[in-house]
Backbone as numpy.savetxt, mean C-alpha at the origin, in Angstrom:
# Nx Ny Nz CAx CAy CAz Cx Cy Cz
-3.66 -27.17 -2.92 -3.31 -26.00 -2.14 -3.25 -24.79 -3.07
-3.84 -23.70 -2.64 -3.87 -22.48 -3.43 -2.68 -21.61 -3.06
-1.91 -21.18 -4.07 -0.78 -20.30 -3.82 -1.28 -18.87 -3.69
-0.80 -18.17 -2.69 -1.16 -16.78 -2.50 -0.11 -15.93 -3.18
-0.56 -15.10 -4.09 0.33 -14.23 -4.84 0.56 -12.95 -4.05
1.81 -12.56 -3.91 2.14 -11.31 -3.22 2.30 -10.19 -4.24
1.98 -8.98 -3.84 2.21 -7.86 -4.76 3.70 -7.68 -5.03
4.01 -7.08 -6.15 5.41 -6.79 -6.46 5.77 -5.35 -6.09
4.77 -4.50 -6.05 4.97 -3.09 -5.68 3.74 -2.59 -4.93
3.93 -1.47 -4.23 2.81 -0.61 -3.87 3.03 0.68 -4.63
1.94 1.33 -4.99 2.04 2.50 -5.86 1.14 3.62 -5.37
1.58 4.84 -5.61 0.77 6.03 -5.40 0.81 6.82 -6.70
-0.30 7.46 -7.01 -0.43 8.24 -8.23 0.19 9.62 -7.99
1.02 10.06 -8.93 1.74 11.33 -8.77 0.86 12.57 -8.93
0.01 12.58 -9.95 -0.76 13.77 -10.27 -2.20 13.40 -10.64
-3.13 14.31 -10.36 -4.56 14.05 -10.56 -4.98 14.00 -12.02
-4.21 14.55 -12.92 -4.64 14.60 -14.32 -4.04 13.49 -15.18
-3.55 12.43 -14.55 -2.95 11.32 -15.27 -4.03 10.33 -15.70
-3.92 9.74 -16.89 -4.94 8.79 -17.33 -4.77 7.41 -16.69
-5.91 6.82 -16.36 -5.97 5.42 -15.94 -6.66 4.70 -17.09
-5.96 3.71 -17.64 -6.47 2.99 -18.81 -7.24 1.76 -18.36
-8.41 1.55 -18.96 -9.22 0.37 -18.65 -8.52 -0.91 -19.12
-7.75 -0.80 -20.21 -7.01 -1.95 -20.74 -5.74 -1.44 -21.41
-4.90 -2.34 -21.84 -3.62 -1.92 -22.43 -3.71 -1.54 -23.90
-4.89 -1.60 -24.47 -5.05 -1.08 -25.83 -4.99 0.45 -25.79
-5.21 1.00 -24.61 -5.08 2.43 -24.34 -6.03 3.28 -25.17
-7.26 2.82 -25.35 -8.25 3.60 -26.08 -9.32 4.18 -25.16
-9.45 3.65 -23.96 -10.50 4.09 -23.06 -9.87 4.40 -21.71
-9.90 5.69 -21.32 -9.27 6.07 -20.06 -10.15 7.05 -19.29
-9.77 7.27 -18.04 -10.40 8.29 -17.21 -9.31 8.89 -16.34
-9.58 10.05 -15.75 -8.57 10.77 -14.98 -8.40 10.16 -13.59
-7.23 10.32 -13.03 -6.86 9.71 -11.75 -7.26 10.54 -10.53
-7.93 11.66 -10.73 -8.24 12.59 -9.64 -8.92 11.92 -8.43
-9.87 11.04 -8.68 -10.61 10.40 -7.57 -9.76 9.41 -6.78
-8.57 9.09 -7.25 -7.71 8.09 -6.61 -6.48 8.69 -5.94
-6.39 10.01 -5.94 -5.24 10.66 -5.31 -5.26 10.41 -3.80
-4.09 10.21 -3.21 -3.99 10.00 -1.78 -4.22 8.57 -1.34
-4.39 7.66 -2.30 -4.56 6.24 -1.97 -3.29 5.48 -2.33
-3.11 4.36 -1.67 -2.00 3.45 -1.98 -2.62 2.21 -2.64
-1.97 1.72 -3.69 -2.49 0.58 -4.43 -1.47 -0.55 -4.47
-1.97 -1.76 -4.58 -1.12 -2.92 -4.77 -0.95 -3.16 -6.26
0.27 -3.58 -6.65 0.56 -3.90 -8.04 0.93 -5.38 -8.11
0.15 -6.14 -8.88 0.40 -7.56 -9.07 0.87 -7.86 -10.48
0.63 -6.93 -11.40 0.99 -7.15 -12.80 1.67 -5.93 -13.38
2.65 -6.19 -14.23 3.27 -5.13 -15.01 3.44 -5.64 -16.43
3.25 -4.77 -17.38 3.37 -5.14 -18.79 4.02 -4.00 -19.55
4.65 -4.36 -20.66 5.21 -3.36 -21.57 4.28 -3.28 -22.78
3.88 -2.05 -23.11 3.01 -1.81 -24.26 3.57 -0.62 -25.03
3.87 -0.82 -26.29 4.43 0.21 -27.17 5.64 0.90 -26.53
6.49 0.08 -25.91 7.74 0.59 -25.32 7.60 1.25 -23.97
6.39 1.30 -23.41 6.16 1.90 -22.09 5.74 0.83 -21.09
6.19 0.98 -19.83 5.80 0.06 -18.76 4.51 0.54 -18.13
3.55 -0.39 -17.99 2.27 -0.11 -17.36 2.08 -1.05 -16.18
1.34 -0.57 -15.17 1.10 -1.34 -13.95 -0.39 -1.37 -13.65
-0.88 -2.55 -13.30 -2.27 -2.73 -12.93 -2.43 -2.42 -11.44
-3.37 -1.54 -11.11 -3.54 -1.07 -9.73 -4.78 -1.70 -9.09
-4.60 -2.24 -7.86 -5.70 -2.83 -7.11 -5.71 -2.28 -5.70
-6.91 -2.09 -5.15 -7.02 -1.62 -3.76 -6.71 -2.73 -2.77
-7.09 -3.96 -3.09 -6.82 -5.12 -2.23 -6.44 -6.30 -3.11
-6.01 -7.38 -2.47 -5.61 -8.56 -3.22 -6.78 -9.17 -3.99
-7.97 -9.05 -3.47 -9.11 -9.70 -4.12 -9.99 -8.73 -4.92
-9.67 -7.45 -4.90 -10.49 -6.50 -5.65 -10.12 -6.49 -7.12
-11.05 -6.05 -7.92 -10.79 -5.86 -9.35 -9.82 -4.69 -9.52
-8.94 -4.76 -10.50 -8.06 -3.62 -10.76 -8.87 -2.38 -11.13
-8.37 -1.21 -10.71 -9.03 0.03 -11.14 -8.62 0.38 -12.56
-7.50 -0.19 -13.02 -7.01 0.03 -14.37 -5.49 0.00 -14.41
-4.96 0.43 -15.55 -3.52 0.42 -15.81 -3.00 1.84 -15.88
-1.80 2.05 -15.30 -1.17 3.37 -15.38 0.26 3.24 -15.86
0.68 4.26 -16.57 2.05 4.34 -17.06 3.00 4.52 -15.88
4.16 3.91 -15.97 5.18 4.01 -14.93 5.50 5.46 -14.58
5.51 6.35 -15.56 5.84 7.76 -15.34 4.82 8.47 -14.47
3.63 7.90 -14.33 2.55 8.51 -13.55 2.50 8.03 -12.11
3.42 7.12 -11.74 3.36 6.46 -10.43 4.62 6.63 -9.62
4.45 6.60 -8.29 5.57 6.43 -7.36 5.48 4.98 -6.92
6.48 4.20 -7.29 6.48 2.76 -7.00 7.48 2.43 -5.91
7.09 1.53 -5.02 7.99 1.02 -3.98 7.89 -0.50 -3.99
9.04 -1.16 -4.01 9.07 -2.63 -4.00 8.41 -3.16 -2.73
7.72 -4.28 -2.85 6.99 -4.91 -1.76 7.61 -6.28 -1.51
8.08 -6.53 -0.29 8.69 -7.81 0.05 8.12 -8.28 1.39
7.54 -9.47 1.39 7.03 -10.03 2.63 8.20 -10.55 3.45
8.20 -10.26 4.75 9.28 -10.68 5.65 8.74 -11.69 6.66
9.63 -12.52 7.21 9.18 -13.42 8.27 8.66 -12.60 9.45
7.59 -13.06 10.04 7.00 -12.35 11.17 7.57 -12.91 12.47
7.96 -12.03 13.36 8.41 -12.48 14.67 7.25 -12.33 15.65
7.37 -12.93 16.78 6.33 -12.82 17.81 6.70 -11.77 18.84
7.58 -10.86 18.45 7.99 -9.77 19.33 6.82 -8.82 19.57
6.58 -8.46 20.80 5.53 -7.49 21.12 6.17 -6.11 21.19
5.65 -5.20 20.38 6.12 -3.83 20.36 5.17 -2.97 21.18
5.59 -1.72 21.36 4.74 -0.72 22.02 4.74 0.53 21.16
3.60 1.21 21.14 3.51 2.45 20.37 4.38 3.53 21.01
5.16 4.21 20.18 6.03 5.29 20.67 5.25 6.58 20.90
4.07 6.68 20.30 3.27 7.89 20.43 3.40 8.82 19.23
4.19 8.40 18.23 4.35 9.20 17.02 3.74 8.46 15.83
3.53 9.17 14.76 3.12 8.56 13.52 1.62 8.36 13.38
1.27 7.59 12.34 -0.12 7.30 11.99 -0.21 5.82 11.65
-1.43 5.33 11.49 -1.59 3.97 10.98 -2.56 4.00 9.80
-2.44 2.98 8.95 -3.11 2.98 7.65 -3.77 1.65 7.35
-4.62 1.66 6.33 -5.23 0.42 5.84 -4.28 -0.37 4.96
-3.21 0.28 4.44 -2.21 -0.36 3.58 -0.82 0.03 4.07
0.17 -0.83 3.86 1.54 -0.39 4.16 1.90 0.74 3.20
2.60 1.74 3.69 2.98 2.91 2.88 1.74 3.69 2.45
0.72 3.68 3.27 -0.56 4.29 2.92 -0.48 5.78 2.65
-1.45 6.25 1.92 -1.61 7.67 1.61 -2.64 8.29 2.54
-2.89 9.58 2.36 -3.80 10.31 3.25 -5.20 9.71 3.26
-5.64 9.11 2.16 -6.97 8.51 2.10 -7.02 7.14 2.78
-5.84 6.59 3.13 -5.74 5.28 3.76 -5.57 5.37 5.28
-5.57 6.59 5.84 -5.33 6.76 7.26 -6.48 6.19 8.10
-6.12 5.43 9.12 -7.11 4.95 10.09 -7.09 5.83 11.33
-5.90 6.05 11.87 -5.71 6.96 13.00 -4.65 7.97 12.58
-5.00 9.24 12.47 -4.03 10.23 12.02 -2.99 10.59 13.06
-3.18 10.16 14.30 -2.19 10.45 15.34 -2.18 9.30 16.34
-1.03 8.65 16.46 -0.93 7.49 17.36 -0.57 7.86 18.79
-0.49 9.15 19.11 -0.14 9.55 20.48 -1.16 9.03 21.50
-2.40 8.80 21.06 -3.42 8.29 21.99 -3.16 6.84 22.40
-2.28 6.15 21.65 -1.95 4.76 21.97 -0.55 4.62 22.60
0.10 5.73 22.90 1.47 5.69 23.41 1.60 4.71 24.58
2.60 3.82 24.45 2.88 2.83 25.49 2.06 1.55 25.39
0.99 1.55 24.60 0.17 0.34 24.48 0.88 -0.71 23.63
0.61 -1.97 23.91 1.24 -3.09 23.20 0.68 -3.24 21.79
1.54 -3.73 20.90 1.17 -3.98 19.51 1.85 -5.26 19.07
1.05 -6.28 18.70 1.59 -7.56 18.25 1.42 -7.66 16.74
2.52 -7.68 15.98 2.41 -7.79 14.52 1.90 -9.16 14.10
0.98 -9.13 13.13 0.47 -10.36 12.52 1.10 -10.60 11.17
1.68 -9.54 10.60 2.32 -9.60 9.28 3.37 -8.50 9.23
4.48 -8.78 8.54 5.55 -7.79 8.40 6.00 -7.75 6.95
6.13 -6.55 6.41 6.59 -6.37 5.03 7.60 -5.23 4.96
8.38 -5.27 3.89 9.28 -4.17 3.59 8.75 -3.51 2.33
8.51 -2.21 2.41 8.04 -1.43 1.28 9.09 -0.35 1.02
9.77 -0.47 -0.13 10.90 0.42 -0.37 11.95 0.12 0.67
12.35 1.13 1.45 13.34 0.95 2.51 12.72 0.88 3.90
11.40 0.85 3.99 10.72 0.92 5.28 10.06 -0.42 5.64
10.12 -0.73 6.93 9.48 -1.92 7.47 8.11 -1.51 8.02
7.09 -2.31 7.68 5.73 -2.07 8.13 5.20 -3.32 8.82
4.43 -3.12 9.90 3.81 -4.22 10.62 2.29 -4.04 10.58
1.60 -5.16 10.34 0.14 -5.15 10.41 -0.28 -5.87 11.68
-1.16 -5.25 12.43 -1.67 -5.84 13.65 -3.00 -5.21 14.02
-3.53 -5.59 15.16 -4.81 -5.08 15.62 -4.61 -3.87 16.53
-5.40 -2.86 16.27 -5.52 -1.71 17.17 -7.00 -1.68 17.53
-7.31 -2.12 18.73 -8.71 -2.34 19.08 -9.24 -3.48 18.24
-10.33 -3.25 17.54 -10.90 -4.26 16.65 -10.50 -4.07 15.20
-9.61 -3.12 14.95 -9.25 -2.75 13.59 -7.88 -3.27 13.21
-7.77 -3.85 12.02 -6.49 -4.26 11.48 -5.83 -3.04 10.84
-4.58 -2.78 11.21 -3.92 -1.55 10.75 -2.43 -1.80 10.47
-1.87 -1.00 9.55 -0.44 -1.03 9.24 0.25 0.15 9.93
1.36 -0.16 10.61 2.15 0.86 11.30 3.59 0.73 10.87
4.21 1.85 10.53 5.63 1.81 10.17 6.45 1.50 11.42
7.44 0.65 11.28 8.25 0.18 12.41 8.89 1.31 13.20
9.19 2.42 12.54 9.82 3.55 13.24 8.93 4.16 14.31
7.63 3.82 14.33 6.70 4.35 15.33 6.39 3.35 16.42
7.20 2.28 16.47 7.05 1.25 17.50 8.37 1.09 18.24
8.27 0.77 19.52 9.48 0.53 20.33 9.36 -0.84 21.00
């Protein structure tokens, strides 16, 4: 049986001029500008020369884009929660994303008012920081919605 590893954090990059390191030797880097507004999964953290670094991935199976210093990131703890079979309905507020705690580049629907009152069945539930997020289908698309936008 293969164990599925869960992320320990989700991360957003604070500023566009921060270096992303290809490895922890910290000799080869590039700027984070192209990654602004995205949310990343963090599966690894390491200490190098007294600084904490985090490996950023777009998905569980994607290659890391590189390592970033803790000071360059906004980190939120990621905890998988038991999923209930409760059917929610869209309140008509908020947005939905490709990732829990998504950024502007992760938006699928920028306004959920078009789905107001429609049913939403969560397939997965996580806590990111202090917020609960549910993943479910909206039409044919898998999307993350913050619990505060469901009733």
